[in-house]
Backbone as CSV, one residue per row, in Angstrom:
resi,resn,N_x,N_y,N_z,CA_x,CA_y,CA_z,C_x,C_y,C_z
1,MET,1.616,-20.337,-10.064,2.503,-19.411,-9.346,3.785,-19.233,-10.180
2,GLN,4.052,-17.995,-10.485,5.246,-17.628,-11.254,6.213,-16.883,-10.403
3,ILE,7.445,-17.358,-10.264,8.459,-16.635,-9.526,9.120,-15.651,-10.477
4,ILE,9.079,-14.405,-10.120,9.625,-13.378,-11.023,10.834,-12.646,-10.447
5,GLY,11.133,-12.899,-9.179,12.311,-12.234,-8.589,12.763,-12.922,-7.342
6,PHE,14.083,-12.740,-7.060,14.699,-13.323,-5.915,15.811,-12.398,-5.492
7,ASN,15.900,-12.085,-4.189,16.878,-11.117,-3.692,17.354,-11.589,-2.321
8,LEU,18.673,-11.570,-2.163,19.284,-11.878,-0.851,19.674,-10.567,-0.218
9,THR,19.257,-10.349,1.067,19.621,-9.139,1.766,20.689,-9.371,2.839
10,LYS,20.891,-10.690,3.172,21.879,-10.984,4.179,22.437,-12.421,3.924
11,ILE,23.763,-12.501,3.993,24.461,-13.760,3.890,25.454,-13.812,5.050
12,SER,25.337,-14.763,5.914,26.244,-14.849,7.043,26.645,-16.309,7.246
13,ALA,27.958,-16.529,7.398,28.454,-17.893,7.661,29.545,-17.772,8.716
14,GLU,29.518,-18.736,9.634,30.466,-18.752,10.748,30.868,-20.163,11.043
15,ARG,32.158,-20.376,11.163,32.711,-21.702,11.528,33.555,-21.467,12.787
16,LYS,33.323,-22.424,13.734,34.035,-22.319,14.995,35.215,-23.281,14.974
17,GLU,35.692,-23.668,16.121,36.856,-24.566,16.245,36.599,-25.898,15.565
18,LYS,37.575,-26.739,15.621,37.448,-28.040,15.013,36.200,-28.775,15.489
19,GLN,35.640,-29.498,14.570,34.424,-30.302,14.897,34.894,-31.638,15.444
20,GLU,34.306,-32.080,16.541,34.635,-33.350,17.094,33.327,-34.092,17.334
21,GLY,33.376,-35.379,17.118,32.209,-36.197,17.329,31.301,-36.195,16.084
22,LYS,30.089,-36.607,16.325,29.122,-36.788,15.258,28.564,-35.395,14.852
23,LEU,28.525,-35.111,13.573,28.044,-33.887,13.040,26.536,-34.000,12.716
24,GLU,25.768,-33.063,13.208,24.315,-33.053,12.934,23.941,-31.732,12.253
25,VAL,23.156,-31.823,11.202,22.808,-30.587,10.461,21.307,-30.373,10.596
26,LYS,20.986,-29.160,11.038,19.581,-28.777,11.199,19.365,-27.549,10.312
27,GLN,18.230,-27.544,9.545,17.906,-26.383,8.724,16.475,-25.929,8.980
28,ASN,16.276,-24.640,8.782,14.951,-24.083,9.046,14.688,-22.904,8.050
29,ILE,13.545,-22.952,7.450,13.079,-21.810,6.577,11.936,-21.166,7.342
30,ASP,12.011,-19.870,7.545,11.002,-19.110,8.255,10.499,-18.026,7.319
31,ILE,9.184,-18.003,7.089,8.562,-16.928,6.298,8.285,-15.770,7.295
32,GLU,8.898,-14.666,7.080,8.742,-13.535,7.977,7.567,-12.629,7.609
33,SER,7.304,-12.446,6.314,6.126,-11.642,5.945,5.742,-11.989,4.510
34,ILE,4.431,-11.757,4.255,3.919,-11.839,2.878,3.091,-10.616,2.672
35,THR,3.423,-9.798,1.656,2.696,-8.578,1.410,2.326,-8.522,-0.072
36,LYS,1.208,-7.853,-0.337,0.745,-7.629,-1.718,1.475,-6.346,-2.191
37,ASP,1.917,-6.346,-3.464,2.681,-5.238,-3.970,2.399,-5.098,-5.470
38,LYS,2.955,-4.057,-6.049,2.925,-3.819,-7.478,4.309,-3.564,-7.967
39,ILE,4.604,-3.930,-9.243,5.851,-3.610,-9.849,5.597,-3.043,-11.224
40,SER,6.537,-2.342,-11.767,6.341,-1.628,-13.026,6.282,-2.537,-14.236
41,ILE,6.847,-3.734,-14.177,6.901,-4.604,-15.341,5.646,-5.479,-15.546
42,SER,4.695,-5.388,-14.615,3.502,-6.187,-14.755,2.291,-5.419,-14.208
43,ASP,1.130,-5.671,-14.874,-0.090,-5.064,-14.415,-0.683,-5.841,-13.299
44,SER,-0.245,-7.094,-13.108,-0.780,-7.932,-12.061,-0.204,-7.569,-10.684
45,ASP,-0.978,-7.861,-9.625,-0.487,-7.676,-8.310,0.508,-8.851,-8.028
46,ILE,1.486,-8.572,-7.183,2.438,-9.642,-6.876,2.427,-9.822,-5.335
47,LEU,3.062,-10.928,-4.899,3.331,-11.104,-3.503,4.791,-11.072,-3.259
48,LYS,5.189,-10.282,-2.257,6.556,-10.198,-1.815,6.659,-11.035,-0.544
49,ILE,7.473,-12.093,-0.587,7.627,-12.996,0.516,9.046,-12.883,1.085
50,GLU,9.099,-12.423,2.316,10.373,-12.235,2.970,10.664,-13.467,3.849
51,PHE,11.896,-13.975,3.782,12.235,-15.233,4.439,13.582,-15.164,5.108
52,SER,13.803,-16.103,6.016,15.151,-16.361,6.535,15.365,-17.871,6.458
53,TYR,16.586,-18.261,6.124,16.954,-19.663,6.011,18.209,-19.871,6.822
54,ASN,18.088,-20.754,7.842,19.195,-20.997,8.739,19.603,-22.455,8.679
55,ILE,20.935,-22.653,8.705,21.508,-23.982,8.732,22.485,-24.016,9.916
56,ASN,22.241,-24.942,10.851,23.115,-25.080,12.013,23.775,-26.446,11.991
57,TYR,25.098,-26.440,12.151,25.885,-27.682,12.226,26.209,-27.872,13.690
58,ASN,25.658,-28.904,14.275,25.845,-29.164,15.705,26.826,-30.310,15.900
59,PRO,27.549,-30.353,16.973,27.459,-29.561,18.165,28.200,-28.219,18.051
60,ASP,27.504,-27.150,17.843,27.960,-25.777,17.763,29.251,-25.656,16.957
61,PHE,29.239,-26.201,15.752,30.416,-26.158,14.873,30.353,-25.039,13.856
62,ALA,29.212,-24.824,13.277,29.104,-23.791,12.241,27.627,-23.402,12.021
63,LYS,27.414,-22.252,11.436,26.057,-21.846,11.086,26.092,-20.966,9.857
64,VAL,24.986,-21.075,9.108,24.839,-20.243,7.880,23.453,-19.632,7.973
65,GLU,23.362,-18.325,7.669,22.073,-17.599,7.679,21.903,-16.837,6.400
66,LEU,20.788,-17.003,5.755,20.424,-16.248,4.547,19.107,-15.537,4.811
67,LYS,18.995,-14.322,4.395,17.721,-13.574,4.438,17.478,-12.970,3.082
68,GLY,16.212,-12.885,2.701,15.913,-12.330,1.406,14.439,-12.247,1.109
69,SER,14.114,-12.094,-0.155,12.721,-12.033,-0.531,12.536,-12.726,-1.886
70,VAL,11.346,-13.227,-2.123,10.945,-13.815,-3.338,9.713,-13.061,-3.842
71,LEU,9.716,-12.733,-5.105,8.544,-12.043,-5.716,7.828,-13.084,-6.591
72,ILE,6.504,-13.202,-6.389,5.748,-14.179,-7.162,4.467,-13.488,-7.682
73,ILE,4.007,-13.997,-8.811,2.714,-13.668,-9.338,1.834,-14.927,-9.173
74,PRO,0.947,-14.919,-8.158,0.114,-16.108,-8.025,-1.058,-16.042,-9.028
75,GLU,-1.716,-17.142,-9.203,-2.941,-17.182,-10.011,-3.970,-16.219,-9.296
76,LYS,-4.827,-15.581,-10.103,-5.769,-14.612,-9.508,-6.579,-15.203,-8.377
77,GLU,-7.006,-16.457,-8.530,-7.841,-17.093,-7.475,-7.009,-17.490,-6.252
78,GLN,-5.723,-17.417,-6.306,-4.847,-17.779,-5.169,-4.538,-16.599,-4.287
79,MET,-4.573,-15.378,-4.808,-4.090,-14.214,-4.074,-4.816,-14.027,-2.747
80,LYS,-6.114,-13.940,-2.758,-6.874,-13.694,-1.539,-6.724,-14.816,-0.499
81,PRO,-6.844,-16.096,-0.928,-6.657,-17.169,0.067,-5.272,-17.160,0.700
82,ILE,-4.261,-16.885,-0.069,-2.878,-16.856,0.532,-2.742,-15.746,1.562
83,LEU,-3.265,-14.557,1.222,-3.170,-13.427,2.182,-4.058,-13.665,3.395
84,LYS,-5.212,-14.291,3.202,-6.098,-14.620,4.319,-5.427,-15.577,5.268
85,GLU,-4.838,-16.629,4.729,-4.178,-17.653,5.541,-2.968,-17.037,6.272
86,TRP,-2.271,-16.106,5.612,-1.097,-15.558,6.212,-1.446,-14.726,7.457
87,LYS,-2.642,-14.207,7.527,-3.032,-13.444,8.709,-2.928,-14.318,9.960
88,ASP,-3.133,-15.626,9.819,-2.967,-16.603,10.924,-1.612,-17.251,10.873
89,LYS,-0.663,-16.709,10.065,0.702,-17.229,9.925,0.713,-18.692,9.451
90,LYS,-0.207,-19.012,8.546,-0.284,-20.351,7.994,-0.190,-20.279,6.462
91,LEU,0.315,-21.404,5.871,0.422,-21.501,4.417,-0.059,-22.933,4.060
92,THR,-0.756,-23.037,2.959,-1.171,-24.349,2.501,0.030,-25.149,1.976
93,GLN,-0.079,-26.438,2.058,0.986,-27.299,1.610,1.282,-27.093,0.121
94,GLU,0.242,-26.874,-0.696,0.402,-26.747,-2.105,1.123,-25.428,-2.479
95,PHE,1.065,-24.404,-1.612,1.797,-23.185,-1.817,3.180,-23.257,-1.182
96,ARG,3.281,-23.820,-0.009,4.498,-23.817,0.745,5.595,-24.693,0.128
97,THR,5.198,-25.925,-0.357,6.201,-26.816,-0.897,7.014,-26.224,-2.040
98,PRO,6.383,-25.728,-3.148,7.216,-25.153,-4.202,8.031,-23.933,-3.779
99,LEU,7.442,-23.148,-2.866,8.183,-21.970,-2.366,9.427,-22.393,-1.618
100,PHE,9.255,-23.306,-0.649,10.440,-23.773,0.124,11.482,-24.452,-0.732
101,ASN,11.032,-25.184,-1.729,11.946,-25.876,-2.702,12.764,-24.834,-3.433
102,PHE,12.148,-23.736,-3.812,12.860,-22.649,-4.524,13.864,-21.975,-3.639
103,ILE,13.441,-21.670,-2.418,14.355,-20.993,-1.451,15.520,-21.867,-1.182
C-alpha cells in the first residue's frame, strides 16, 4: 500500500472553561467512505478514503475534530478485497492498522 496523498477538509478545536478534576482523553477514527478513483499522475486505480478523527477531553473540557481524505495505491490483489469488505463497513487488521497510524 502506497500513500500518495493526504488532505484535510475540516479542522475544528474548542476549549471550554477551566478543567477541574481528572482529565480523560478519548479518541476515535471513523472511516466514512472508501471509493475507487483515478488520478492523472498514475495509470493505477487508487482508493480515496474519507475519514474523521475526533479527540474529546472529558469531563467536557475540550474537543478536536479533523476531517479529510487519504489517497492510496493498494497492491493489485488488495483492491477488490478491500472494496468488498467495505460494503459491509469492515476493514482487515492488516489494512486498518497502517492506515490509522498514518491518520
